[in-house]
C-alpha positions, -999 to 999 in steps of 0.1 A, spaced: -753 366 -877 -714 353 -875 -711 380 -850 -741 368 -833 -730 336 -824 -693 345 -821 -706 368 -792 -729 338 -775 -700 316 -777 -667 334 -768 -657 339 -735 -669 364 -704 -661 398 -705 -657 424 -677 -688 432 -670 -699 470 -664 -719 472 -633 -749 495 -637 -766 503 -603 -802 518 -609 -824 539 -583 -859 527 -569 -879 543 -546 -867 514 -525 -829 521 -529 -803 511 -553 -800 479 -569 -775 466 -588 -771 449 -623 -745 431 -632 -758 425 -666 -775 394 -687 -766 358 -675 -745 336 -712 -779 311 -703 -804 337 -707 -783 351 -739 -777 316 -755 -819 314 -752 -827 346 -766 -797 341 -798 -816 308 -802 -852 319 -802 -844 352 -822 -827 327 -847 -860 301 -849 -882 330 -854 -860 342 -884 -853 375 -867 -827 387 -884 -790 404 -873 -802 437 -877 -836 438 -855 -815 413 -826 -814 422 -794 -781 418 -791 -779 452 -814 -802 471 -798 -783 464 -761 -751 468 -773 -754 495 -804 -719 505 -804 -709 471 -802 -728 462 -838 -719 493 -853 -743 515 -848 -731 553 -840 -750 565 -813 -746 588 -784 -758 566 -748 -784 582 -729 -777 590 -694 -786 572 -667 -813 591 -646 -833 583 -616 -861 577 -607 -865 612 -588 -859 627 -621 -886 612 -636 -913 628 -606 
């Protein structure tokens, strides 16, 4: 829980920009806002969601000690 609190209360880090291919072009995603992150953290805490099941852990598994291979980004065209 203290790790999540440090992340929510810490200074913003360099954003990781992701380009998402859609049928209408590219969408630039630069991350989740600090305000949303704080509200999500507070909601999870109020619902009794443990750090092991937290959305934060799913969003950045390597940061929270889950050693997984990250999937490659694919475009919508690759799905058809």
